[in-house]
mmCIF file as Biopython writes it, N, C-alpha, C and O atoms, coordinates in Angstrom:
data_model
#
loop_
_atom_site.group_PDB
_atom_site.id
_atom_site.type_symbol
_atom_site.label_atom_id
_atom_site.label_alt_id
_atom_site.label_comp_id
_atom_site.label_asym_id
_atom_site.label_entity_id
_atom_site.label_seq_id
_atom_site.pdbx_PDB_ins_code
_atom_site.Cartn_x
_atom_site.Cartn_y
_atom_site.Cartn_z
_atom_site.occupancy
_atom_site.B_iso_or_equiv
_atom_site.auth_seq_id
_atom_site.auth_asym_id
_atom_site.pdbx_PDB_model_num
ATOM 1   N N  . HIS A ? 1  ? 10.840 16.094 25.514 1.0 0.0 1  A 1 
ATOM 2   C CA . HIS A ? 1  ? 10.750 14.725 25.032 1.0 0.0 1  A 1 
ATOM 3   C C  . HIS A ? 1  ? 12.096 14.299 24.452 1.0 0.0 1  A 1 
ATOM 4   O O  . HIS A ? 1  ? 12.771 15.079 23.779 1.0 0.0 1  A 1 
ATOM 5   N N  . THR A ? 2  ? 12.467 13.076 24.716 1.0 0.0 2  A 1 
ATOM 6   C CA . THR A ? 2  ? 13.690 12.555 24.128 1.0 0.0 2  A 1 
ATOM 7   C C  . THR A ? 2  ? 13.353 11.468 23.128 1.0 0.0 2  A 1 
ATOM 8   O O  . THR A ? 2  ? 12.329 10.794 23.241 1.0 0.0 2  A 1 
ATOM 9   N N  . PHE A ? 3  ? 14.221 11.308 22.154 1.0 0.0 3  A 1 
ATOM 10  C CA . PHE A ? 3  ? 14.015 10.308 21.118 1.0 0.0 3  A 1 
ATOM 11  C C  . PHE A ? 3  ? 14.608 8.994  21.589 1.0 0.0 3  A 1 
ATOM 12  O O  . PHE A ? 3  ? 15.774 8.938  21.979 1.0 0.0 3  A 1 
ATOM 13  N N  . VAL A ? 4  ? 13.814 7.941  21.554 1.0 0.0 4  A 1 
ATOM 14  C CA . VAL A ? 4  ? 14.282 6.621  21.952 1.0 0.0 4  A 1 
ATOM 15  C C  . VAL A ? 4  ? 14.342 5.743  20.705 1.0 0.0 4  A 1 
ATOM 16  O O  . VAL A ? 4  ? 13.329 5.509  20.044 1.0 0.0 4  A 1 
ATOM 17  N N  . TYR A ? 5  ? 15.530 5.267  20.398 1.0 0.0 5  A 1 
ATOM 18  C CA . TYR A ? 5  ? 15.711 4.385  19.247 1.0 0.0 5  A 1 
ATOM 19  C C  . TYR A ? 5  ? 15.373 2.968  19.673 1.0 0.0 5  A 1 
ATOM 20  O O  . TYR A ? 5  ? 15.990 2.428  20.592 1.0 0.0 5  A 1 
ATOM 21  N N  . THR A ? 6  ? 14.401 2.367  19.014 1.0 0.0 6  A 1 
ATOM 22  C CA . THR A ? 6  ? 13.983 1.002  19.346 1.0 0.0 6  A 1 
ATOM 23  C C  . THR A ? 6  ? 14.038 0.136  18.089 1.0 0.0 6  A 1 
ATOM 24  O O  . THR A ? 6  ? 14.160 0.668  16.985 1.0 0.0 6  A 1 
ATOM 25  N N  . PRO A ? 7  ? 13.950 -1.183 18.233 1.0 0.0 7  A 1 
ATOM 26  C CA . PRO A ? 7  ? 13.914 -2.062 17.065 1.0 0.0 7  A 1 
ATOM 27  C C  . PRO A ? 7  ? 12.736 -1.767 16.130 1.0 0.0 7  A 1 
ATOM 28  O O  . PRO A ? 7  ? 12.790 -2.107 14.948 1.0 0.0 7  A 1 
ATOM 29  N N  . ALA A ? 8  ? 11.693 -1.149 16.637 1.0 0.0 8  A 1 
ATOM 30  C CA . ALA A ? 8  ? 10.542 -0.813 15.797 1.0 0.0 8  A 1 
ATOM 31  C C  . ALA A ? 8  ? 10.955 0.104  14.644 1.0 0.0 8  A 1 
ATOM 32  O O  . ALA A ? 8  ? 10.388 0.021  13.554 1.0 0.0 8  A 1 
ATOM 33  N N  . ILE A ? 9  ? 11.924 0.966  14.875 1.0 0.0 9  A 1 
ATOM 34  C CA . ILE A ? 9  ? 12.410 1.864  13.830 1.0 0.0 9  A 1 
ATOM 35  C C  . ILE A ? 9  ? 13.078 1.060  12.719 1.0 0.0 9  A 1 
ATOM 36  O O  . ILE A ? 9  ? 12.894 1.355  11.538 1.0 0.0 9  A 1 
ATOM 37  N N  . ASP A ? 10 ? 13.847 0.048  13.095 1.0 0.0 10 A 1 
ATOM 38  C CA . ASP A ? 10 ? 14.486 -0.814 12.102 1.0 0.0 10 A 1 
ATOM 39  C C  . ASP A ? 10 ? 13.443 -1.599 11.308 1.0 0.0 10 A 1 
ATOM 40  O O  . ASP A ? 10 ? 13.576 -1.753 10.095 1.0 0.0 10 A 1 
ATOM 41  N N  . VAL A ? 11 ? 12.418 -2.088 11.978 1.0 0.0 11 A 1 
ATOM 42  C CA . VAL A ? 11 ? 11.362 -2.844 11.302 1.0 0.0 11 A 1 
ATOM 43  C C  . VAL A ? 11 ? 10.633 -1.939 10.306 1.0 0.0 11 A 1 
ATOM 44  O O  . VAL A ? 11 ? 10.350 -2.354 9.183  1.0 0.0 11 A 1 
ATOM 45  N N  . TRP A ? 12 ? 10.330 -0.712 10.712 1.0 0.0 12 A 1 
ATOM 46  C CA . TRP A ? 12 ? 9.686  0.262  9.819  1.0 0.0 12 A 1 
ATOM 47  C C  . TRP A ? 12 ? 10.560 0.483  8.580  1.0 0.0 12 A 1 
ATOM 48  O O  . TRP A ? 12 ? 10.069 0.454  7.452  1.0 0.0 12 A 1 
ATOM 49  N N  . SER A ? 13 ? 11.858 0.704  8.802  1.0 0.0 13 A 1 
ATOM 50  C CA . SER A ? 13 ? 12.777 0.965  7.695  1.0 0.0 13 A 1 
ATOM 51  C C  . SER A ? 13 ? 12.855 -0.221 6.740  1.0 0.0 13 A 1 
ATOM 52  O O  . SER A ? 13 ? 12.812 -0.046 5.523  1.0 0.0 13 A 1 
ATOM 53  N N  . ILE A ? 14 ? 12.970 -1.416 7.286  1.0 0.0 14 A 1 
ATOM 54  C CA . ILE A ? 14 ? 13.044 -2.617 6.454  1.0 0.0 14 A 1 
ATOM 55  C C  . ILE A ? 14 ? 11.761 -2.782 5.650  1.0 0.0 14 A 1 
ATOM 56  O O  . ILE A ? 14 ? 11.804 -3.141 4.473  1.0 0.0 14 A 1 
ATOM 57  N N  . GLY A ? 15 ? 10.618 -2.522 6.282  1.0 0.0 15 A 1 
ATOM 58  C CA . GLY A ? 15 ? 9.339  -2.621 5.579  1.0 0.0 15 A 1 
ATOM 59  C C  . GLY A ? 15 ? 9.255  -1.643 4.424  1.0 0.0 15 A 1 
ATOM 60  O O  . GLY A ? 15 ? 8.786  -1.992 3.341  1.0 0.0 15 A 1 
ATOM 61  N N  . CYS A ? 16 ? 9.710  -0.415 4.650  1.0 0.0 16 A 1 
ATOM 62  C CA . CYS A ? 16 ? 9.697  0.591  3.577  1.0 0.0 16 A 1 
ATOM 63  C C  . CYS A ? 16 ? 10.627 0.189  2.440  1.0 0.0 16 A 1 
ATOM 64  O O  . CYS A ? 16 ? 10.269 0.300  1.267  1.0 0.0 16 A 1 
ATOM 65  N N  . ILE A ? 17 ? 11.812 -0.274 2.788  1.0 0.0 17 A 1 
ATOM 66  C CA . ILE A ? 17 ? 12.767 -0.695 1.761  1.0 0.0 17 A 1 
ATOM 67  C C  . ILE A ? 17 ? 12.215 -1.884 0.983  1.0 0.0 17 A 1 
ATOM 68  O O  . ILE A ? 17 ? 12.327 -1.924 -0.242 1.0 0.0 17 A 1 
ATOM 69  N N  . PHE A ? 18 ? 11.625 -2.846 1.672  1.0 0.0 18 A 1 
ATOM 70  C CA . PHE A ? 18 ? 11.062 -4.021 1.012  1.0 0.0 18 A 1 
ATOM 71  C C  . PHE A ? 18 ? 9.946  -3.622 0.043  1.0 0.0 18 A 1 
ATOM 72  O O  . PHE A ? 18 ? 9.872  -4.140 -1.071 1.0 0.0 18 A 1 
ATOM 73  N N  . ALA A ? 19 ? 9.085  -2.706 0.469  1.0 0.0 19 A 1 
ATOM 74  C CA . ALA A ? 19 ? 8.012  -2.233 -0.408 1.0 0.0 19 A 1 
ATOM 75  C C  . ALA A ? 19 ? 8.584  -1.551 -1.647 1.0 0.0 19 A 1 
ATOM 76  O O  . ALA A ? 19 ? 8.057  -1.712 -2.748 1.0 0.0 19 A 1 
ATOM 77  N N  . GLU A ? 20 ? 9.650  -0.798 -1.471 1.0 0.0 20 A 1 
ATOM 78  C CA . GLU A ? 20 ? 10.277 -0.120 -2.607 1.0 0.0 20 A 1 
ATOM 79  C C  . GLU A ? 20 ? 10.939 -1.115 -3.556 1.0 0.0 20 A 1 
ATOM 80  O O  . GLU A ? 20 ? 10.920 -0.917 -4.771 1.0 0.0 20 A 1 
ATOM 81  N N  . VAL A ? 21 ? 11.522 -2.176 -3.016 1.0 0.0 21 A 1 
ATOM 82  C CA . VAL A ? 21 ? 12.123 -3.211 -3.857 1.0 0.0 21 A 1 
ATOM 83  C C  . VAL A ? 21 ? 11.031 -3.909 -4.667 1.0 0.0 21 A 1 
ATOM 84  O O  . VAL A ? 21 ? 11.209 -4.173 -5.856 1.0 0.0 21 A 1 
ATOM 85  N N  . LEU A ? 22 ? 9.913  -4.205 -4.028 1.0 0.0 22 A 1 
ATOM 86  C CA . LEU A ? 22 ? 8.822  -4.899 -4.708 1.0 0.0 22 A 1 
ATOM 87  C C  . LEU A ? 22 ? 8.164  -4.047 -5.795 1.0 0.0 22 A 1 
ATOM 88  O O  . LEU A ? 22 ? 7.823  -4.552 -6.864 1.0 0.0 22 A 1 
ATOM 89  N N  . THR A ? 23 ? 7.987  -2.760 -5.519 1.0 0.0 23 A 1 
ATOM 90  C CA . THR A ? 23 ? 7.280  -1.893 -6.471 1.0 0.0 23 A 1 
ATOM 91  C C  . THR A ? 23 ? 8.220  -1.208 -7.454 1.0 0.0 23 A 1 
ATOM 92  O O  . THR A ? 23 ? 7.791  -0.771 -8.522 1.0 0.0 23 A 1 
ATOM 93  N N  . GLY A ? 24 ? 9.492  -1.113 -7.103 1.0 0.0 24 A 1 
ATOM 94  C CA . GLY A ? 24 ? 10.452 -0.437 -7.967 1.0 0.0 24 A 1 
ATOM 95  C C  . GLY A ? 24 ? 10.355 1.071  -7.932 1.0 0.0 24 A 1 
ATOM 96  O O  . GLY A ? 24 ? 10.882 1.751  -8.812 1.0 0.0 24 A 1 
ATOM 97  N N  . LYS A ? 25 ? 9.678  1.604  -6.911 1.0 0.0 25 A 1 
ATOM 98  C CA . LYS A ? 25 ? 9.562  3.062  -6.792 1.0 0.0 25 A 1 
ATOM 99  C C  . LYS A ? 25 ? 9.500  3.452  -5.314 1.0 0.0 25 A 1 
ATOM 100 O O  . LYS A ? 25 ? 9.204  2.615  -4.462 1.0 0.0 25 A 1 
ATOM 101 N N  . PRO A ? 26 ? 9.775  4.706  -5.015 1.0 0.0 26 A 1 
ATOM 102 C CA . PRO A ? 26 ? 9.744  5.155  -3.614 1.0 0.0 26 A 1 
ATOM 103 C C  . PRO A ? 26 ? 8.351  4.998  -3.008 1.0 0.0 26 A 1 
ATOM 104 O O  . PRO A ? 26 ? 7.343  5.257  -3.664 1.0 0.0 26 A 1 
ATOM 105 N N  . LEU A ? 27 ? 8.312  4.576  -1.764 1.0 0.0 27 A 1 
ATOM 106 C CA . LEU A ? 27 ? 7.044  4.406  -1.062 1.0 0.0 27 A 1 
ATOM 107 C C  . LEU A ? 27 ? 6.442  5.754  -0.672 1.0 0.0 27 A 1 
ATOM 108 O O  . LEU A ? 27 ? 5.235  5.963  -0.794 1.0 0.0 27 A 1 
ATOM 109 N N  . PHE A ? 28 ? 7.282  6.653  -0.208 1.0 0.0 28 A 1 
ATOM 110 C CA . PHE A ? 28 ? 6.847  7.990  0.187  1.0 0.0 28 A 1 
ATOM 111 C C  . PHE A ? 28 ? 7.721  9.017  -0.543 1.0 0.0 28 A 1 
ATOM 112 O O  . PHE A ? 28 ? 8.666  9.542  0.045  1.0 0.0 28 A 1 
ATOM 113 N N  . PRO A ? 29 ? 7.420  9.310  -1.815 1.0 0.0 29 A 1 
ATOM 114 C CA . PRO A ? 29 ? 8.283  10.186 -2.611 1.0 0.0 29 A 1 
ATOM 115 C C  . PRO A ? 29 ? 8.066  11.666 -2.308 1.0 0.0 29 A 1 
ATOM 116 O O  . PRO A ? 29 ? 7.632  12.430 -3.170 1.0 0.0 29 A 1 
ATOM 117 N N  . GLY A ? 30 ? 8.367  12.053 -1.096 1.0 0.0 30 A 1 
ATOM 118 C CA . GLY A ? 30 ? 8.150  13.430 -0.684 1.0 0.0 30 A 1 
ATOM 119 C C  . GLY A ? 30 ? 9.107  14.406 -1.337 1.0 0.0 30 A 1 
ATOM 120 O O  . GLY A ? 30 ? 10.255 14.077 -1.634 1.0 0.0 30 A 1 
ATOM 121 N N  . LYS A ? 31 ? 8.608  15.615 -1.555 1.0 0.0 31 A 1 
ATOM 122 C CA . LYS A ? 31 ? 9.424  16.686 -2.128 1.0 0.0 31 A 1 
ATOM 123 C C  . LYS A ? 31 ? 10.277 17.351 -1.051 1.0 0.0 31 A 1 
ATOM 124 O O  . LYS A ? 31 ? 11.298 17.969 -1.352 1.0 0.0 31 A 1 
ATOM 125 N N  . ASN A ? 32 ? 9.852  17.219 0.200  1.0 0.0 32 A 1 
ATOM 126 C CA . ASN A ? 32 ? 10.582 17.737 1.356  1.0 0.0 32 A 1 
ATOM 127 C C  . ASN A ? 32 ? 10.066 16.973 2.581  1.0 0.0 32 A 1 
ATOM 128 O O  . ASN A ? 32 ? 9.171  16.136 2.455  1.0 0.0 32 A 1 
ATOM 129 N N  . VAL A ? 33 ? 10.614 17.251 3.743  1.0 0.0 33 A 1 
ATOM 130 C CA . VAL A ? 33 ? 10.250 16.483 4.945  1.0 0.0 33 A 1 
ATOM 131 C C  . VAL A ? 33 ? 8.764  16.635 5.289  1.0 0.0 33 A 1 
ATOM 132 O O  . VAL A ? 33 ? 8.129  15.667 5.708  1.0 0.0 33 A 1 
ATOM 133 N N  . VAL A ? 34 ? 8.213  17.821 5.120  1.0 0.0 34 A 1 
ATOM 134 C CA . VAL A ? 34 ? 6.802  18.046 5.452  1.0 0.0 34 A 1 
ATOM 135 C C  . VAL A ? 34 ? 5.903  17.284 4.474  1.0 0.0 34 A 1 
ATOM 136 O O  . VAL A ? 34 ? 4.934  16.648 4.889  1.0 0.0 34 A 1 
ATOM 137 N N  . HIS A ? 35 ? 6.219  17.346 3.189  1.0 0.0 35 A 1 
ATOM 138 C CA . HIS A ? 35 ? 5.428  16.623 2.193  1.0 0.0 35 A 1 
ATOM 139 C C  . HIS A ? 35 ? 5.511  15.116 2.443  1.0 0.0 35 A 1 
ATOM 140 O O  . HIS A ? 35 ? 4.514  14.408 2.304  1.0 0.0 35 A 1 
ATOM 141 N N  . GLN A ? 36 ? 6.685  14.632 2.809  1.0 0.0 36 A 1 
ATOM 142 C CA . GLN A ? 36 ? 6.846  13.211 3.082  1.0 0.0 36 A 1 
ATOM 143 C C  . GLN A ? 36 ? 5.993  12.794 4.284  1.0 0.0 36 A 1 
ATOM 144 O O  . GLN A ? 36 ? 5.377  11.729 4.261  1.0 0.0 36 A 1 
ATOM 145 N N  . LEU A ? 37 ? 5.954  13.607 5.312  1.0 0.0 37 A 1 
ATOM 146 C CA . LEU A ? 37 ? 5.090  13.308 6.465  1.0 0.0 37 A 1 
ATOM 147 C C  . LEU A ? 37 ? 3.620  13.329 6.068  1.0 0.0 37 A 1 
ATOM 148 O O  . LEU A ? 37 ? 2.836  12.510 6.549  1.0 0.0 37 A 1 
ATOM 149 N N  . ASP A ? 38 ? 3.241  14.256 5.196  1.0 0.0 38 A 1 
ATOM 150 C CA . ASP A ? 38 ? 1.860  14.289 4.693  1.0 0.0 38 A 1 
ATOM 151 C C  . ASP A ? 38 ? 1.504  12.987 3.984  1.0 0.0 38 A 1 
ATOM 152 O O  . ASP A ? 38 ? 0.418  12.443 4.180  1.0 0.0 38 A 1 
ATOM 153 N N  . LEU A ? 39 ? 2.429  12.487 3.155  1.0 0.0 39 A 1 
ATOM 154 C CA . LEU A ? 39 ? 2.184  11.232 2.449  1.0 0.0 39 A 1 
ATOM 155 C C  . LEU A ? 39 ? 2.017  10.067 3.431  1.0 0.0 39 A 1 
ATOM 156 O O  . LEU A ? 39 ? 1.157  9.208  3.239  1.0 0.0 39 A 1 
ATOM 157 N N  . MET A ? 40 ? 2.836  10.045 4.472  1.0 0.0 40 A 1 
ATOM 158 C CA . MET A ? 40 ? 2.746  8.972  5.476  1.0 0.0 40 A 1 
ATOM 159 C C  . MET A ? 40 ? 1.429  9.029  6.238  1.0 0.0 40 A 1 
ATOM 160 O O  . MET A ? 40 ? 0.789  8.001  6.463  1.0 0.0 40 A 1 
ATOM 161 N N  . THR A ? 41 ? 1.026  10.236 6.634  1.0 0.0 41 A 1 
ATOM 162 C CA . THR A ? 41 ? -0.228 10.336 7.395  1.0 0.0 41 A 1 
ATOM 163 C C  . THR A ? 41 ? -1.438 10.078 6.512  1.0 0.0 41 A 1 
ATOM 164 O O  . THR A ? 41 ? -2.465 9.607  7.000  1.0 0.0 41 A 1 
ATOM 165 N N  . ASP A ? 42 ? -1.336 10.380 5.221  1.0 0.0 42 A 1 
ATOM 166 C CA . ASP A ? 42 ? -2.427 10.028 4.297  1.0 0.0 42 A 1 
ATOM 167 C C  . ASP A ? 42 ? -2.638 8.517  4.290  1.0 0.0 42 A 1 
ATOM 168 O O  . ASP A ? 42 ? -3.774 8.045  4.238  1.0 0.0 42 A 1 
ATOM 169 N N  . LEU A ? 43 ? -1.551 7.766  4.341  1.0 0.0 43 A 1 
ATOM 170 C CA . LEU A ? 43 ? -1.629 6.308  4.305  1.0 0.0 43 A 1 
ATOM 171 C C  . LEU A ? 43 ? -1.968 5.707  5.675  1.0 0.0 43 A 1 
ATOM 172 O O  . LEU A ? 43 ? -2.785 4.792  5.775  1.0 0.0 43 A 1 
ATOM 173 N N  . LEU A ? 44 ? -1.334 6.231  6.723  1.0 0.0 44 A 1 
ATOM 174 C CA . LEU A ? 44 ? -1.413 5.611  8.043  1.0 0.0 44 A 1 
ATOM 175 C C  . LEU A ? 44 ? -2.399 6.270  9.005  1.0 0.0 44 A 1 
ATOM 176 O O  . LEU A ? 44 ? -2.722 5.701  10.048 1.0 0.0 44 A 1 
ATOM 177 N N  . GLY A ? 45 ? -2.875 7.458  8.664  1.0 0.0 45 A 1 
ATOM 178 C CA . GLY A ? 45 ? -3.769 8.180  9.567  1.0 0.0 45 A 1 
ATOM 179 C C  . GLY A ? 45 ? -2.993 9.192  10.386 1.0 0.0 45 A 1 
ATOM 180 O O  . GLY A ? 45 ? -1.762 9.188  10.410 1.0 0.0 45 A 1 
ATOM 181 N N  . THR A ? 46 ? -3.725 10.047 11.047 1.0 0.0 46 A 1 
ATOM 182 C CA . THR A ? 46 ? -3.123 11.107 11.846 1.0 0.0 46 A 1 
ATOM 183 C C  . THR A ? 46 ? -2.638 10.553 13.179 1.0 0.0 46 A 1 
ATOM 184 O O  . THR A ? 46 ? -3.396 9.875  13.873 1.0 0.0 46 A 1 
ATOM 185 N N  . PRO A ? 47 ? -1.401 10.824 13.547 1.0 0.0 47 A 1 
ATOM 186 C CA . PRO A ? 47 ? -0.889 10.356 14.834 1.0 0.0 47 A 1 
ATOM 187 C C  . PRO A ? 47 ? -1.543 11.101 15.999 1.0 0.0 47 A 1 
ATOM 188 O O  . PRO A ? 47 ? -2.163 12.148 15.816 1.0 0.0 47 A 1 
ATOM 189 N N  . SER A ? 48 ? -1.391 10.542 17.186 1.0 0.0 48 A 1 
ATOM 190 C CA . SER A ? 48 ? -1.945 11.169 18.386 1.0 0.0 48 A 1 
ATOM 191 C C  . SER A ? 48 ? -1.238 12.495 18.662 1.0 0.0 48 A 1 
ATOM 192 O O  . SER A ? 48 ? -0.140 12.736 18.161 1.0 0.0 48 A 1 
ATOM 193 N N  . MET A ? 49 ? -1.869 13.344 19.453 1.0 0.0 49 A 1 
ATOM 194 C CA . MET A ? 49 ? -1.261 14.623 19.822 1.0 0.0 49 A 1 
ATOM 195 C C  . MET A ? 49 ? 0.045  14.400 20.582 1.0 0.0 49 A 1 
ATOM 196 O O  . MET A ? 49 ? 0.975  15.197 20.459 1.0 0.0 49 A 1 
ATOM 197 N N  . ASP A ? 50 ? 0.121  13.321 21.368 1.0 0.0 50 A 1 
ATOM 198 C CA . ASP A ? 50 ? 1.347  13.010 22.096 1.0 0.0 50 A 1 
ATOM 199 C C  . ASP A ? 50 ? 2.481  12.735 21.119 1.0 0.0 50 A 1 
ATOM 200 O O  . ASP A ? 50 ? 3.599  13.213 21.310 1.0 0.0 50 A 1 
ATOM 201 N N  . THR A ? 51 ? 2.200  11.972 20.082 1.0 0.0 51 A 1 
ATOM 202 C CA . THR A ? 51 ? 3.208  11.676 19.070 1.0 0.0 51 A 1 
ATOM 203 C C  . THR A ? 51 ? 3.601  12.939 18.317 1.0 0.0 51 A 1 
ATOM 204 O O  . THR A ? 51 ? 4.785  13.184 18.085 1.0 0.0 51 A 1 
ATOM 205 N N  . ILE A ? 52 ? 2.626  13.729 17.940 1.0 0.0 52 A 1 
ATOM 206 C CA . ILE A ? 52 ? 2.902  14.973 17.207 1.0 0.0 52 A 1 
ATOM 207 C C  . ILE A ? 52 ? 3.769  15.905 18.043 1.0 0.0 52 A 1 
ATOM 208 O O  . ILE A ? 52 ? 4.655  16.572 17.509 1.0 0.0 52 A 1 
ATOM 209 N N  . SER A ? 53 ? 3.525  15.957 19.331 1.0 0.0 53 A 1 
ATOM 210 C CA . SER A ? 53 ? 4.296  16.861 20.197 1.0 0.0 53 A 1 
ATOM 211 C C  . SER A ? 53 ? 5.765  16.468 20.260 1.0 0.0 53 A 1 
ATOM 212 O O  . SER A ? 53 ? 6.597  17.282 20.658 1.0 0.0 53 A 1 
ATOM 213 N N  . ARG A ? 54 ? 6.100  15.249 19.881 1.0 0.0 54 A 1 
ATOM 214 C CA . ARG A ? 54 ? 7.494  14.786 19.907 1.0 0.0 54 A 1 
ATOM 215 C C  . ARG A ? 54 ? 8.259  15.133 18.630 1.0 0.0 54 A 1 
ATOM 216 O O  . ARG A ? 54 ? 9.473  14.942 18.563 1.0 0.0 54 A 1 
ATOM 217 N N  . VAL A ? 55 ? 7.557  15.640 17.623 1.0 0.0 55 A 1 
ATOM 218 C CA . VAL A ? 55 ? 8.221  16.033 16.368 1.0 0.0 55 A 1 
ATOM 219 C C  . VAL A ? 55 ? 8.961  17.337 16.643 1.0 0.0 55 A 1 
ATOM 220 O O  . VAL A ? 55 ? 8.356  18.335 17.035 1.0 0.0 55 A 1 
ATOM 221 N N  . ARG A ? 56 ? 10.263 17.319 16.435 1.0 0.0 56 A 1 
ATOM 222 C CA . ARG A ? 56 ? 11.093 18.484 16.760 1.0 0.0 56 A 1 
ATOM 223 C C  . ARG A ? 56 ? 10.942 19.613 15.751 1.0 0.0 56 A 1 
ATOM 224 O O  . ARG A ? 56 ? 10.999 20.787 16.117 1.0 0.0 56 A 1 
ATOM 225 N N  . ASN A ? 57 ? 10.750 19.268 14.491 1.0 0.0 57 A 1 
ATOM 226 C CA . ASN A ? 57 ? 10.657 20.273 13.439 1.0 0.0 57 A 1 
ATOM 227 C C  . ASN A ? 57 ? 9.304  20.972 13.538 1.0 0.0 57 A 1 
ATOM 228 O O  . ASN A ? 57 ? 8.262  20.346 13.342 1.0 0.0 57 A 1 
ATOM 229 N N  . GLU A ? 58 ? 9.321  22.263 13.840 1.0 0.0 58 A 1 
ATOM 230 C CA . GLU A ? 58 ? 8.083  23.021 14.053 1.0 0.0 58 A 1 
ATOM 231 C C  . GLU A ? 58 ? 7.198  23.030 12.802 1.0 0.0 58 A 1 
ATOM 232 O O  . GLU A ? 58 ? 5.978  22.897 12.904 1.0 0.0 58 A 1 
ATOM 233 N N  . LYS A ? 59 ? 7.809  23.187 11.625 1.0 0.0 59 A 1 
ATOM 234 C CA . LYS A ? 59 ? 7.027  23.198 10.390 1.0 0.0 59 A 1 
ATOM 235 C C  . LYS A ? 59 ? 6.345  21.848 10.154 1.0 0.0 59 A 1 
ATOM 236 O O  . LYS A ? 59 ? 5.195  21.794 9.718  1.0 0.0 59 A 1 
ATOM 237 N N  . ALA A ? 60 ? 7.056  20.771 10.444 1.0 0.0 60 A 1 
ATOM 238 C CA . ALA A ? 60 ? 6.468  19.439 10.272 1.0 0.0 60 A 1 
ATOM 239 C C  . ALA A ? 60 ? 5.362  19.203 11.284 1.0 0.0 60 A 1 
ATOM 240 O O  . ALA A ? 60 ? 4.349  18.585 10.956 1.0 0.0 60 A 1 
ATOM 241 N N  . ARG A ? 61 ? 5.534  19.679 12.493 1.0 0.0 61 A 1 
ATOM 242 C CA . ARG A ? 61 ? 4.526  19.504 13.543 1.0 0.0 61 A 1 
ATOM 243 C C  . ARG A ? 61 ? 3.270  20.243 13.157 1.0 0.0 61 A 1 
ATOM 244 O O  . ARG A ? 61 ? 2.290  20.228 13.903 1.0 0.0 61 A 1 
#
């Protein structure tokens, strides 16, 4: 699988930054990359197996 950079990534980033500006605190204050992904999936739900298979970091997957 290859990573494709799309405008959706920029929109996601802007949304996260905007939420942090509004609340004054980190949206996903993870202690490490795996914890941060756990926080995101707690909020957004579990991604499809196809999406999970594209995660390069084995521990995060």
